[in-house]
ZABA-878071 format. One record per residue (C-alpha): x, y, z; residue in one letter. Coordinates in Angstrom, 3 decimals, padded with zeros to 6 digits, m for minus. Example, Ala and Ser with C-alpha at 12.3 -4.5 7.8 and 13.67 -1.06 7.14 Angstrom:
2
(r (012.300,m004.500,007.800),a)
(r (013.670,m001.060,007.140),s)
***
This chain:
102
(r (037.071,m059.194,155.650),m)
(r (033.400,m060.146,155.626),r)
(r (031.464,m059.208,152.473),v)
(r (027.691,m058.735,152.257),y)
(r (026.191,m058.669,148.749),l)
(r (022.736,m057.099,148.735),d)
(r (021.009,m054.297,146.863),d)
(r (018.422,m053.480,149.560),e)
(r (019.377,m054.809,152.986),r)
(r (022.077,m053.055,154.970),q)
(r (025.133,m055.080,155.865),a)
(r (025.335,m056.186,159.486),p)
(r (027.939,m054.457,161.655),p)
(r (031.433,m055.637,160.773),g)
(r (030.532,m056.543,157.200),w)
(r (031.516,m054.670,154.027),r)
(r (028.519,m053.787,151.852),q)
(r (028.637,m054.408,148.108),v)
(r (025.747,m054.047,145.668),r)
(r (026.920,m055.900,142.548),w)
(r (028.559,m059.260,141.807),p)
(r (031.632,m057.677,140.225),q)
(r (032.311,m055.732,143.429),e)
(r (032.192,m058.964,145.435),a)
(r (034.424,m060.761,142.924),i)
(r (036.943,m057.905,143.000),s)
(r (037.179,m058.249,146.771),l)
(r (037.439,m062.050,146.540),l)
(r (040.392,m061.615,144.189),k)
(r (042.288,m059.801,146.968),t)
(r (042.339,m063.087,148.923),d)
(r (041.335,m061.242,152.115),t)
(r (037.665,m062.269,152.244),v)
(r (037.104,m064.811,155.004),r)
(r (033.296,m064.839,154.835),e)
(r (030.711,m063.792,152.245),i)
(r (026.923,m063.608,152.431),s)
(r (024.969,m063.485,149.183),l)
(r (021.572,m062.278,148.049),d)
(r (020.385,m063.544,144.667),h)
(r (018.122,m060.843,143.226),d)
(r (020.029,m057.585,142.976),l)
(r (017.625,m055.438,140.965),g)
(r (019.359,m055.669,137.569),d)
(r (019.895,m059.192,136.253),d)
(r (021.964,m057.762,133.384),a)
(r (024.566,m056.835,136.024),r)
(r (024.339,m060.278,137.591),g)
(r (023.060,m062.108,140.647),t)
(r (024.532,m063.628,143.758),g)
(r (024.620,m066.933,141.880),y)
(r (027.149,m065.413,139.463),d)
(r (029.520,m064.922,142.400),v)
(r (029.165,m068.607,143.237),l)
(r (029.941,m069.560,139.637),l)
(r (033.112,m067.454,139.791),w)
(r (034.154,m069.024,143.106),i)
(r (033.545,m072.545,141.775),e)
(r (035.547,m071.904,138.599),e)
(r (038.392,m070.301,140.543),t)
(r (038.557,m073.182,143.026),v)
(r (038.669,m075.627,140.108),a)
(r (041.279,m073.786,138.042),t)
(r (043.434,m072.010,140.622),s)
(r (044.725,m072.580,144.116),d)
(r (041.795,m070.601,145.579),f)
(r (040.588,m071.428,149.070),d)
(r (036.972,m070.204,149.230),p)
(r (035.704,m068.211,152.183),p)
(r (032.814,m069.330,154.348),v)
(r (029.764,m068.793,152.156),i)
(r (026.289,m067.892,153.399),q)
(r (023.109,m067.360,151.385),v)
(r (020.534,m064.851,152.635),h)
(r (018.238,m064.530,149.615),t)
(r (014.460,m064.471,150.103),a)
(r (013.929,m066.143,146.699),n)
(r (013.171,m069.837,147.510),p)
(r (014.137,m071.409,144.145),p)
(r (017.303,m069.310,144.002),a)
(r (018.133,m070.260,147.602),r)
(r (017.930,m073.955,146.698),n)
(r (020.161,m073.483,143.650),r)
(r (022.642,m071.363,145.589),m)
(r (022.884,m073.708,148.573),t)
(r (023.484,m076.603,146.147),a)
(r (026.271,m074.545,144.548),a)
(r (027.811,m073.817,147.964),v)
(r (027.810,m077.545,148.771),a)
(r (029.463,m078.287,145.415),a)
(r (032.108,m075.605,146.031),i)
(r (032.868,m077.024,149.464),n)
(r (033.208,m080.572,148.073),r)
(r (035.485,m079.334,145.288),l)
(r (037.626,m077.348,147.726),a)
(r (038.002,m080.411,149.969),e)
(r (039.124,m082.519,146.998),r)
(r (041.601,m079.841,145.954),c)
(r (043.002,m079.606,149.511),r)
(r (043.322,m083.394,149.602),g)
(r (045.305,m083.351,146.374),a)
(r (048.017,m081.137,147.919),d)
***
């Protein structure tokens, strides 16, 4: 499954649309997500941002045997994009270390 988190843009064909971080996390927990694309600003920061999904992925990689999907960032917010792409790089490094430990 390919998951597209965005509150305004429509998901590309073949992608499953979700509007809130918890929806994306619920799908990630099914272990069927092979790719995810994240927006940062979702219209209600109290409900979370795309960065919150990255925090969940990072914690789950570190504490469980979770193999993260391919992660893309499509936010138009430049500072958030920088923070999110740094988080993706950190997740990928952590996942590689965890795979190497097996």
